[in-house]
C-alpha atoms as an extended CHARMM CRD file, in Angstrom:
* protein
*
       248  EXT
         1         1  MET       CA             61.3140000000       67.2290000000      186.8320000000  PROA      1               0.0000000000
         2         2  VAL       CA             64.3690000000       68.3590000000      185.5300000000  PROA      2               0.0000000000
         3         3  ASP       CA             67.5680000000       68.5680000000      187.7500000000  PROA      3               0.0000000000
         4         4  ASN       CA             69.0750000000       71.6620000000      188.2480000000  PROA      4               0.0000000000
         5         5  ARG       CA             72.1120000000       70.9560000000      186.4880000000  PROA      5               0.0000000000
         6         6  TYR       CA             70.3590000000       70.7040000000      183.0820000000  PROA      6               0.0000000000
         7         7  ALA       CA             68.3510000000       73.7730000000      183.8760000000  PROA      7               0.0000000000
         8         8  THR       CA             71.0750000000       75.6450000000      184.2630000000  PROA      8               0.0000000000
         9         9  ALA       CA             73.6250000000       74.0270000000      181.5560000000  PROA      9               0.0000000000
        10        10  LEU       CA             69.9530000000       75.0440000000      179.2530000000  PROA      10              0.0000000000
        11        11  VAL       CA             69.8140000000       78.7650000000      180.4610000000  PROA      11              0.0000000000
        12        12  ILE       CA             73.3780000000       79.9020000000      179.7560000000  PROA      12              0.0000000000
        13        13  GLY       CA             73.1490000000       77.3530000000      176.2040000000  PROA      13              0.0000000000
        14        14  SER       CA             69.5050000000       79.7710000000      175.8260000000  PROA      14              0.0000000000
        15        15  VAL       CA             71.5060000000       82.6600000000      176.4170000000  PROA      15              0.0000000000
        16        16  LEU       CA             74.9220000000       81.6670000000      174.2940000000  PROA      16              0.0000000000
        17        17  SER       CA             72.5770000000       81.1190000000      171.5090000000  PROA      17              0.0000000000
        18        18  LEU       CA             71.0370000000       84.3560000000      171.3460000000  PROA      18              0.0000000000
        19        19  LEU       CA             74.1970000000       85.8190000000      171.7350000000  PROA      19              0.0000000000
        20        20  ALA       CA             75.1880000000       84.1310000000      168.7540000000  PROA      20              0.0000000000
        21        21  THR       CA             72.5720000000       84.8620000000      166.6230000000  PROA      21              0.0000000000
        22        22  VAL       CA             72.6790000000       88.5640000000      167.5380000000  PROA      22              0.0000000000
        23        23  TYR       CA             75.9490000000       88.8490000000      166.0890000000  PROA      23              0.0000000000
        24        24  LEU       CA             75.9520000000       86.6910000000      163.1890000000  PROA      24              0.0000000000
        25        25  SER       CA             72.3230000000       89.0000000000      162.6330000000  PROA      25              0.0000000000
        26        26  VAL       CA             74.6850000000       92.6320000000      162.3260000000  PROA      26              0.0000000000
        27        27  ALA       CA             77.5940000000       90.9520000000      160.8680000000  PROA      27              0.0000000000
        28        28  VAL       CA             75.1000000000       89.5840000000      158.3050000000  PROA      28              0.0000000000
        29        29  GLY       CA             73.5640000000       93.1350000000      157.5080000000  PROA      29              0.0000000000
        30        30  THR       CA             77.2310000000       95.4150000000      158.0230000000  PROA      30              0.0000000000
        31        31  PRO       CA             79.4640000000       96.5160000000      155.0740000000  PROA      31              0.0000000000
        32        32  HSD       CA             82.5610000000       96.1250000000      157.5880000000  PROA      32              0.0000000000
        33        33  TRP       CA             83.6590000000       92.3970000000      156.8810000000  PROA      33              0.0000000000
        34        34  TYR       CA             86.8700000000       93.9120000000      154.8210000000  PROA      34              0.0000000000
        35        35  GLN       CA             88.2750000000       97.7230000000      154.2720000000  PROA      35              0.0000000000
        36        36  TYR       CA             90.7280000000       99.0430000000      152.1360000000  PROA      36              0.0000000000
        37        37  ASN       CA             92.8390000000      102.0770000000      153.3860000000  PROA      37              0.0000000000
        38        38  SER       CA             94.6340000000      104.8490000000      150.7570000000  PROA      38              0.0000000000
        39        39  PRO       CA             95.0600000000      108.0440000000      152.9120000000  PROA      39              0.0000000000
        40        40  SER       CA             97.5320000000      108.9030000000      149.8550000000  PROA      40              0.0000000000
        41        41  VAL       CA             94.2710000000      109.1160000000      147.0260000000  PROA      41              0.0000000000
        42        42  LYS       CA             92.2740000000      112.9020000000      146.3660000000  PROA      42              0.0000000000
        43        43  HSD       CA             88.9300000000      112.4310000000      147.3690000000  PROA      43              0.0000000000
        44        44  GLU       CA             88.2810000000      115.4660000000      145.0140000000  PROA      44              0.0000000000
        45        45  GLY       CA             88.4140000000      116.2030000000      141.3470000000  PROA      45              0.0000000000
        46        46  ARG       CA             86.6300000000      115.0160000000      138.4720000000  PROA      46              0.0000000000
        47        47  ASN       CA             87.9260000000      111.7760000000      139.2050000000  PROA      47              0.0000000000
        48        48  ALA       CA             86.4320000000      110.8280000000      142.3490000000  PROA      48              0.0000000000
        49        49  THR       CA             82.9020000000      112.3660000000      141.2320000000  PROA      49              0.0000000000
        50        50  GLU       CA             83.2960000000      110.2610000000      138.3420000000  PROA      50              0.0000000000
        51        51  LEU       CA             83.8770000000      106.6840000000      140.0970000000  PROA      51              0.0000000000
        52        52  ARG       CA             81.2310000000      108.0210000000      143.1300000000  PROA      52              0.0000000000
        53        53  GLU       CA             79.3960000000      108.2320000000      140.1580000000  PROA      53              0.0000000000
        54        54  ASP       CA             79.4280000000      105.3750000000      138.7780000000  PROA      54              0.0000000000
        55        55  PHE       CA             79.8290000000      102.9880000000      142.1100000000  PROA      55              0.0000000000
        56        56  ILE       CA             75.8500000000      104.4010000000      142.9380000000  PROA      56              0.0000000000
        57        57  ASN       CA             74.0180000000      104.7120000000      139.6750000000  PROA      57              0.0000000000
        58        58  GLY       CA             76.3100000000      103.0580000000      136.9860000000  PROA      58              0.0000000000
        59        59  ASP       CA             75.7520000000       99.3210000000      136.0380000000  PROA      59              0.0000000000
        60        60  PHE       CA             76.6450000000       96.0110000000      138.1920000000  PROA      60              0.0000000000
        61        61  ASP       CA             80.3010000000       95.7410000000      137.3440000000  PROA      61              0.0000000000
        62        62  GLU       CA             83.2560000000       94.0070000000      139.4690000000  PROA      62              0.0000000000
        63        63  LYS       CA             86.3520000000       95.4260000000      138.1590000000  PROA      63              0.0000000000
        64        64  THR       CA             84.5270000000       98.7020000000      138.6460000000  PROA      64              0.0000000000
        65        65  TYR       CA             82.8820000000       99.1590000000      142.2390000000  PROA      65              0.0000000000
        66        66  ASN       CA             86.6840000000       97.3510000000      143.2170000000  PROA      66              0.0000000000
        67        67  GLU       CA             88.5240000000      100.3160000000      141.2950000000  PROA      67              0.0000000000
        68        68  THR       CA             86.3360000000      102.3630000000      143.3000000000  PROA      68              0.0000000000
        69        69  MET       CA             86.4770000000      100.7190000000      146.7060000000  PROA      69              0.0000000000
        70        70  PHE       CA             90.2580000000      101.1710000000      146.3160000000  PROA      70              0.0000000000
        71        71  HSD       CA             90.6160000000      104.3430000000      145.4160000000  PROA      71              0.0000000000
        72        72  LEU       CA             87.6340000000      105.8850000000      148.3460000000  PROA      72              0.0000000000
        73        73  ASN       CA             88.4180000000      103.5100000000      150.8840000000  PROA      73              0.0000000000
        74        74  GLY       CA             85.9030000000      101.3080000000      150.5050000000  PROA      74              0.0000000000
        75        75  THR       CA             84.0220000000       98.5190000000      152.7490000000  PROA      75              0.0000000000
        76        76  LEU       CA             83.1490000000       95.3720000000      151.4530000000  PROA      76              0.0000000000
        77        77  GLY       CA             80.3160000000       93.3180000000      153.3190000000  PROA      77              0.0000000000
        78        78  LEU       CA             78.1040000000       89.9740000000      152.2800000000  PROA      78              0.0000000000
        79        79  TRP       CA             75.6280000000       92.4710000000      151.1530000000  PROA      79              0.0000000000
        80        80  TRP       CA             76.7390000000       95.6110000000      150.9430000000  PROA      80              0.0000000000
        81        81  ARG       CA             80.0080000000       98.0550000000      149.1850000000  PROA      81              0.0000000000
        82        82  CYS       CA             80.3890000000      100.9280000000      150.6510000000  PROA      82              0.0000000000
        83        83  ILE       CA             82.8350000000      103.8260000000      149.8190000000  PROA      83              0.0000000000
        84        84  LEU       CA             84.0900000000      106.9490000000      151.8110000000  PROA      84              0.0000000000
        85        85  VAL       CA             83.3850000000      110.7570000000      149.9480000000  PROA      85              0.0000000000
        86        86  PRO       CA             83.1890000000      114.1640000000      150.4970000000  PROA      86              0.0000000000
        87        87  SER       CA             79.9750000000      115.2890000000      151.4560000000  PROA      87              0.0000000000
        88        88  LYS       CA             77.7250000000      117.4870000000      149.0340000000  PROA      88              0.0000000000
        89        89  SER       CA             79.1870000000      120.6190000000      149.8630000000  PROA      89              0.0000000000
        90        90  HSD       CA             77.5910000000      124.8020000000      149.1080000000  PROA      90              0.0000000000
        91        91  TRP       CA             78.6940000000      126.7500000000      146.4740000000  PROA      91              0.0000000000
        92        92  PHE       CA             82.1990000000      127.6430000000      148.4330000000  PROA      92              0.0000000000
        93        93  LYS       CA             84.7770000000      125.3600000000      148.2790000000  PROA      93              0.0000000000
        94        94  GLU       CA             85.4830000000      124.0450000000      152.0240000000  PROA      94              0.0000000000
        95        95  PRO       CA             89.2780000000      123.4390000000      152.5680000000  PROA      95              0.0000000000
        96        96  ASP       CA             89.3160000000      120.6770000000      154.8570000000  PROA      96              0.0000000000
        97        97  PRO       CA             85.3040000000      118.8970000000      153.6430000000  PROA      97              0.0000000000
        98        98  LYS       CA             83.1540000000      116.5490000000      155.7050000000  PROA      98              0.0000000000
        99        99  LEU       CA             83.2960000000      112.6010000000      154.4720000000  PROA      99              0.0000000000
       100       100  GLU       CA             80.6180000000      110.2860000000      154.6850000000  PROA      100             0.0000000000
       101       101  THR       CA             79.9100000000      107.0690000000      153.4780000000  PROA      101             0.0000000000
       102       102  GLN       CA             77.6420000000      106.1760000000      150.9220000000  PROA      102             0.0000000000
       103       103  CYS       CA             77.0380000000      102.6840000000      149.6890000000  PROA      103             0.0000000000
       104       104  VAL       CA             75.1670000000       99.7170000000      147.6310000000  PROA      104             0.0000000000
       105       105  SER       CA             73.9480000000       96.5540000000      148.6870000000  PROA      105             0.0000000000
       106       106  PHE       CA             74.2180000000       93.8600000000      146.0880000000  PROA      106             0.0000000000
       107       107  THR       CA             70.5490000000       92.4990000000      145.3960000000  PROA      107             0.0000000000
       108       108  LEU       CA             70.2420000000       89.0820000000      144.6040000000  PROA      108             0.0000000000
       109       109  PRO       CA             70.2870000000       88.2250000000      141.4950000000  PROA      109             0.0000000000
       110       110  GLN       CA             73.8120000000       90.2160000000      141.4770000000  PROA      110             0.0000000000
       111       111  GLN       CA             74.7580000000       87.6320000000      144.2500000000  PROA      111             0.0000000000
       112       112  PHE       CA             74.1480000000       84.7620000000      141.7540000000  PROA      112             0.0000000000
       113       113  ILE       CA             76.1920000000       86.2380000000      139.3460000000  PROA      113             0.0000000000
       114       114  PRO       CA             79.2850000000       84.3760000000      137.9140000000  PROA      114             0.0000000000
       115       115  LYS       CA             82.7330000000       86.0610000000      139.1290000000  PROA      115             0.0000000000
       116       116  TYR       CA             85.7240000000       86.0880000000      136.6050000000  PROA      116             0.0000000000
       117       117  LYS       CA             89.4430000000       84.8440000000      136.5500000000  PROA      117             0.0000000000
       118       118  TYR       CA             90.5090000000       88.2600000000      135.1660000000  PROA      118             0.0000000000
       119       119  LEU       CA             88.1400000000       91.1970000000      135.8790000000  PROA      119             0.0000000000
       120       120  GLY       CA             87.1960000000       92.5520000000      132.3390000000  PROA      120             0.0000000000
       121       121  ASP       CA             87.4020000000       89.0200000000      130.4900000000  PROA      121             0.0000000000
       122       122  HSD       CA             84.9650000000       85.8910000000      130.0090000000  PROA      122             0.0000000000
       123       123  GLU       CA             86.4620000000       82.9650000000      131.2520000000  PROA      123             0.0000000000
       124       124  GLU       CA             84.6240000000       81.6030000000      134.4820000000  PROA      124             0.0000000000
       125       125  ASP       CA             85.9600000000       81.2060000000      138.0240000000  PROA      125             0.0000000000
       126       126  LEU       CA             83.8080000000       78.4820000000      139.5690000000  PROA      126             0.0000000000
       127       127  LEU       CA             85.8010000000       78.5080000000      142.4750000000  PROA      127             0.0000000000
       128       128  ARG       CA             85.1590000000       81.8870000000      143.0390000000  PROA      128             0.0000000000
       129       129  THR       CA             81.7950000000       81.7460000000      141.6730000000  PROA      129             0.0000000000
       130       130  TYR       CA             80.4810000000       78.6550000000      144.4220000000  PROA      130             0.0000000000
       131       131  LEU       CA             82.6880000000       80.4620000000      147.5490000000  PROA      131             0.0000000000
       132       132  TRP       CA             81.0520000000       84.0850000000      146.6940000000  PROA      132             0.0000000000
       133       133  ARG       CA             77.4210000000       82.0020000000      146.8560000000  PROA      133             0.0000000000
       134       134  CYS       CA             78.2670000000       80.2290000000      150.0180000000  PROA      134             0.0000000000
       135       135  GLN       CA             78.9420000000       83.0360000000      151.9760000000  PROA      135             0.0000000000
       136       136  PHE       CA             76.1780000000       84.9500000000      151.9960000000  PROA      136             0.0000000000
       137       137  LEU       CA             74.0440000000       81.0630000000      151.9150000000  PROA      137             0.0000000000
       138       138  LEU       CA             75.3780000000       79.9200000000      154.7340000000  PROA      138             0.0000000000
       139       139  PRO       CA             74.7080000000       82.8550000000      157.0160000000  PROA      139             0.0000000000
       140       140  LEU       CA             71.1370000000       83.1520000000      156.2950000000  PROA      140             0.0000000000
       141       141  VAL       CA             71.4410000000       78.8690000000      156.9130000000  PROA      141             0.0000000000
       142       142  SER       CA             72.8730000000       79.3700000000      160.4290000000  PROA      142             0.0000000000
       143       143  LEU       CA             70.2710000000       81.1660000000      161.6580000000  PROA      143             0.0000000000
       144       144  ALA       CA             67.4790000000       79.1980000000      160.2160000000  PROA      144             0.0000000000
       145       145  LEU       CA             69.0960000000       76.6110000000      162.1740000000  PROA      145             0.0000000000
       146       146  VAL       CA             68.9790000000       78.6090000000      165.4480000000  PROA      146             0.0000000000
       147       147  PHE       CA             65.5670000000       79.7860000000      164.2540000000  PROA      147             0.0000000000
       148       148  LEU       CA             64.7850000000       75.7120000000      163.9070000000  PROA      148             0.0000000000
       149       149  SER       CA             65.4560000000       75.0710000000      167.1220000000  PROA      149             0.0000000000
       150       150  GLY       CA             64.2810000000       77.6310000000      169.1990000000  PROA      150             0.0000000000
       151       151  LEU       CA             61.1550000000       76.0450000000      167.8010000000  PROA      151             0.0000000000
       152       152  VAL       CA             62.2100000000       72.5130000000      169.3290000000  PROA      152             0.0000000000
       153       153  GLY       CA             63.4310000000       73.9370000000      172.3750000000  PROA      153             0.0000000000
       154       154  VAL       CA             59.3300000000       75.6570000000      172.2800000000  PROA      154             0.0000000000
       155       155  CYS       CA             57.6850000000       72.4910000000      171.7510000000  PROA      155             0.0000000000
       156       156  ALA       CA             59.8590000000       70.3490000000      174.2070000000  PROA      156             0.0000000000
       157       157  CYS       CA             58.9180000000       72.9060000000      176.8900000000  PROA      157             0.0000000000
       158       158  LEU       CA             55.2250000000       72.5710000000      176.2500000000  PROA      158             0.0000000000
       159       159  CYS       CA             55.4380000000       69.1230000000      175.8940000000  PROA      159             0.0000000000
       160       160  ARG       CA             56.9700000000       68.6170000000      178.8510000000  PROA      160             0.0000000000
       161       161  SER       CA             60.2410000000       66.4920000000      177.7020000000  PROA      161             0.0000000000
       162       162  PHE       CA             63.4960000000       66.6080000000      177.3480000000  PROA      162             0.0000000000
       163       163  THR       CA             63.9800000000       64.2200000000      174.7260000000  PROA      163             0.0000000000
       164       164  PRO       CA             63.8870000000       66.8720000000      171.8510000000  PROA      164             0.0000000000
       165       165  THR       CA             66.9600000000       69.0200000000      173.4260000000  PROA      165             0.0000000000
       166       166  LEU       CA             69.2720000000       66.4130000000      172.0910000000  PROA      166             0.0000000000
       167       167  GLY       CA             67.8910000000       67.6520000000      168.4860000000  PROA      167             0.0000000000
       168       168  VAL       CA             68.9080000000       71.6150000000      169.8340000000  PROA      168             0.0000000000
       169       169  GLY       CA             71.8920000000       70.8290000000      169.6760000000  PROA      169             0.0000000000
       170       170  VAL       CA             72.1110000000       69.2110000000      166.8250000000  PROA      170             0.0000000000
       171       171  LEU       CA             70.9470000000       71.8750000000      165.0680000000  PROA      171             0.0000000000
       172       172  HSD       CA             73.5080000000       74.3880000000      166.6860000000  PROA      172             0.0000000000
       173       173  LEU       CA             76.5790000000       72.7200000000      165.8760000000  PROA      173             0.0000000000
       174       174  LEU       CA             75.4010000000       72.4880000000      162.2050000000  PROA      174             0.0000000000
       175       175  ALA       CA             74.4540000000       76.2020000000      162.7810000000  PROA      175             0.0000000000
       176       176  GLY       CA             78.2140000000       76.7710000000      164.4190000000  PROA      176             0.0000000000
       177       177  VAL       CA             79.7770000000       75.5790000000      161.1950000000  PROA      177             0.0000000000
       178       178  CYS       CA             77.5170000000       77.1040000000      158.7560000000  PROA      178             0.0000000000
       179       179  SER       CA             79.3320000000       80.1200000000      160.5300000000  PROA      179             0.0000000000
       180       180  LEU       CA             82.7660000000       79.2020000000      160.6280000000  PROA      180             0.0000000000
       181       181  GLY       CA             81.8680000000       78.5540000000      156.9890000000  PROA      181             0.0000000000
       182       182  THR       CA             81.0070000000       81.7150000000      155.6740000000  PROA      182             0.0000000000
       183       183  VAL       CA             83.9130000000       83.3300000000      157.2100000000  PROA      183             0.0000000000
       184       184  CYS       CA             86.4090000000       80.8830000000      155.2850000000  PROA      184             0.0000000000
       185       185  CYS       CA             84.5770000000       81.4270000000      152.4870000000  PROA      185             0.0000000000
       186       186  PHE       CA             84.8500000000       85.3420000000      152.0720000000  PROA      186             0.0000000000
       187       187  LEU       CA             88.3790000000       85.1620000000      153.3270000000  PROA      187             0.0000000000
       188       188  ALA       CA             89.1780000000       82.4820000000      150.5050000000  PROA      188             0.0000000000
       189       189  GLY       CA             87.5340000000       84.7680000000      148.0180000000  PROA      189             0.0000000000
       190       190  LEU       CA             88.2730000000       87.8960000000      149.1340000000  PROA      190             0.0000000000
       191       191  ASP       CA             91.9250000000       85.6100000000      148.5230000000  PROA      191             0.0000000000
       192       192  LEU       CA             91.5110000000       84.5440000000      145.1770000000  PROA      192             0.0000000000
       193       193  LEU       CA             90.3010000000       87.7780000000      143.9430000000  PROA      193             0.0000000000
       194       194  HSD       CA             93.1160000000       89.8000000000      145.2460000000  PROA      194             0.0000000000
       195       195  GLN       CA             95.7840000000       87.3410000000      143.1280000000  PROA      195             0.0000000000
       196       196  SER       CA             93.6370000000       88.0590000000      139.8380000000  PROA      196             0.0000000000
       197       197  PHE       CA             93.0930000000       92.1190000000      140.4030000000  PROA      197             0.0000000000
       198       198  VAL       CA             95.7410000000       92.7610000000      142.9730000000  PROA      198             0.0000000000
       199       199  PRO       CA             95.1570000000       96.6000000000      144.5890000000  PROA      199             0.0000000000
       200       200  PRO       CA             97.1910000000       99.5650000000      143.3580000000  PROA      200             0.0000000000
       201       201  GLU       CA            100.5940000000      100.5900000000      145.3900000000  PROA      201             0.0000000000
       202       202  GLY       CA             99.6390000000      102.1260000000      149.2040000000  PROA      202             0.0000000000
       203       203  VAL       CA             96.1210000000      100.7590000000      148.9250000000  PROA      203             0.0000000000
       204       204  GLU       CA             96.3100000000       98.8190000000      152.4090000000  PROA      204             0.0000000000
       205       205  GLY       CA             93.5630000000       96.1290000000      152.9760000000  PROA      205             0.0000000000
       206       206  SER       CA             92.2490000000       94.9230000000      156.5310000000  PROA      206             0.0000000000
       207       207  LEU       CA             89.4590000000       92.6150000000      158.2800000000  PROA      207             0.0000000000
       208       208  GLY       CA             86.7610000000       94.7020000000      159.5310000000  PROA      208             0.0000000000
       209       209  TRP       CA             84.5220000000       93.9140000000      162.8370000000  PROA      209             0.0000000000
       210       210  SER       CA             81.8750000000       92.7000000000      161.4360000000  PROA      210             0.0000000000
       211       211  LEU       CA             84.1710000000       89.5660000000      160.5230000000  PROA      211             0.0000000000
       212       212  TYR       CA             85.0300000000       89.0980000000      163.6670000000  PROA      212             0.0000000000
       213       213  LEU       CA             81.6860000000       89.0030000000      164.7260000000  PROA      213             0.0000000000
       214       214  ALA       CA             80.2320000000       86.8980000000      162.7050000000  PROA      214             0.0000000000
       215       215  LEU       CA             84.2500000000       84.3070000000      163.8610000000  PROA      215             0.0000000000
       216       216  ILE       CA             82.8180000000       85.3130000000      167.2900000000  PROA      216             0.0000000000
       217       217  SER       CA             79.1750000000       83.3720000000      166.9220000000  PROA      217             0.0000000000
       218       218  PHE       CA             81.0310000000       80.1950000000      165.9300000000  PROA      218             0.0000000000
       219       219  PRO       CA             82.2750000000       79.2650000000      169.1950000000  PROA      219             0.0000000000
       220       220  LEU       CA             79.4070000000       80.5500000000      170.7590000000  PROA      220             0.0000000000
       221       221  GLN       CA             77.4480000000       78.4330000000      168.6000000000  PROA      221             0.0000000000
       222       222  MET       CA             79.2630000000       75.6280000000      169.8420000000  PROA      222             0.0000000000
       223       223  MET       CA             79.5940000000       75.6950000000      173.2480000000  PROA      223             0.0000000000
       224       224  ALA       CA             75.8930000000       76.4350000000      173.0660000000  PROA      224             0.0000000000
       225       225  ALA       CA             75.2810000000       72.6660000000      170.8720000000  PROA      225             0.0000000000
       226       226  ALA       CA             77.5720000000       71.3910000000      173.5980000000  PROA      226             0.0000000000
       227       227  LEU       CA             75.0640000000       72.2820000000      176.3530000000  PROA      227             0.0000000000
       228       228  PHE       CA             72.2800000000       71.0860000000      174.6170000000  PROA      228             0.0000000000
       229       229  LEU       CA             73.7590000000       67.8810000000      174.3150000000  PROA      229             0.0000000000
       230       230  TRP       CA             75.8100000000       67.0820000000      177.5590000000  PROA      230             0.0000000000
       231       231  ALA       CA             72.4750000000       68.0950000000      179.5200000000  PROA      231             0.0000000000
       232       232  ALA       CA             70.0640000000       65.7810000000      176.7960000000  PROA      232             0.0000000000
       233       233  ARG       CA             72.7400000000       63.2540000000      177.0470000000  PROA      233             0.0000000000
       234       234  SER       CA             73.1680000000       63.4450000000      181.0640000000  PROA      234             0.0000000000
       235       235  HSD       CA             69.3990000000       63.6650000000      182.1160000000  PROA      235             0.0000000000
       236       236  ARG       CA             68.7740000000       60.0420000000      179.8520000000  PROA      236             0.0000000000
       237       237  LYS       CA             71.4590000000       58.3320000000      181.2550000000  PROA      237             0.0000000000
       238       238  ASN       CA             70.1640000000       59.6390000000      184.7240000000  PROA      238             0.0000000000
       239       239  TYR       CA             66.7150000000       59.1170000000      183.4920000000  PROA      239             0.0000000000
       240       240  THR       CA             67.5780000000       55.0940000000      182.3750000000  PROA      240             0.0000000000
       241       241  ARG       CA             69.1420000000       54.5290000000      185.9100000000  PROA      241             0.0000000000
       242       242  MET       CA             66.4430000000       55.5900000000      187.8210000000  PROA      242             0.0000000000
       243       243  THR       CA             64.2640000000       53.7580000000      185.6570000000  PROA      243             0.0000000000
       244       244  ALA       CA             66.3620000000       50.5650000000      186.0510000000  PROA      244             0.0000000000
       245       245  TYR       CA             66.0410000000       51.5110000000      189.4350000000  PROA      245             0.0000000000
       246       246  ARG       CA             62.3560000000       51.0220000000      189.9340000000  PROA      246             0.0000000000
       247       247  VAL       CA             62.1950000000       48.5330000000      187.9680000000  PROA      247             0.0000000000
       248       248  ALA       CA             64.7950000000       46.6450000000      190.6730000000  PROA      248             0.0000000000
C-alpha cells in the first residue's frame, strides 16, 4: 500500500513531466528559436524575389539562407528556417501587400553538414559543427528518455512495485540535463555564427518563444525528477522501518 504523500508526489510529478514533454515537443517542431527584425528593408523588387527563390528552391548554403533571413525578417529553429515575404499578388500592384511566412525544413543530411569558420570558406569549425549537431540530437534524446521513463512507470504499476520509481526519477533528471544542453548549444552556436558572419547594420535579433518553451521544460523535468526521487527514497526508508519493526 502506498502512502497518500507518495501517491500525491507521483501524480504531481507525472503532470509536470507531461507539461515538459508538450513544451519541448512544441519547441522542437516550431521555427521561433531566434528571429531577425529588419524593418528598414523593402520587401519589394527583384532583389527580394531572387532572395526568396534562392531560399526556397536554391541549393543548401549556410551563407545564402542566413543573408536571406537577415534581409527578410527570418526566423530560425532546430528543424526549420523561415522568412517573411509578400503574398502572391494579382496582376495589379498592391500599395500595402500582406506578408506571409514561408518556411523550409532542414533535412537530416543537412543537419550533419560541417560548419565553417568563415562562411564561403572551407575551413571547418569543429566546435560549431558539434554544437549544431547536439542542438537537434539532445532534445530527441530528452524526449526518448521521458518516453522510456513512462514505460518504466507503467511496468511498475503493473508489477505493483515502487522500486522502479527511482529509475524514473533518474531518467527525468537526465532528460532535464539534455533539455538545458539543447538551449545552451543553440545559443553558443548562434553566438559563434554571429562572430564569423555579422548581421548587417540595422538588423536586430531576439530570442523567440520556442526557445523559451524549451527552457521552461528544463525546470519542469527537474521538479518531476525531484518528486520521483523523493517518493522512491522516502517510501524505501519507510518500508525498511516497517519491515524492521515487524521482525522485532
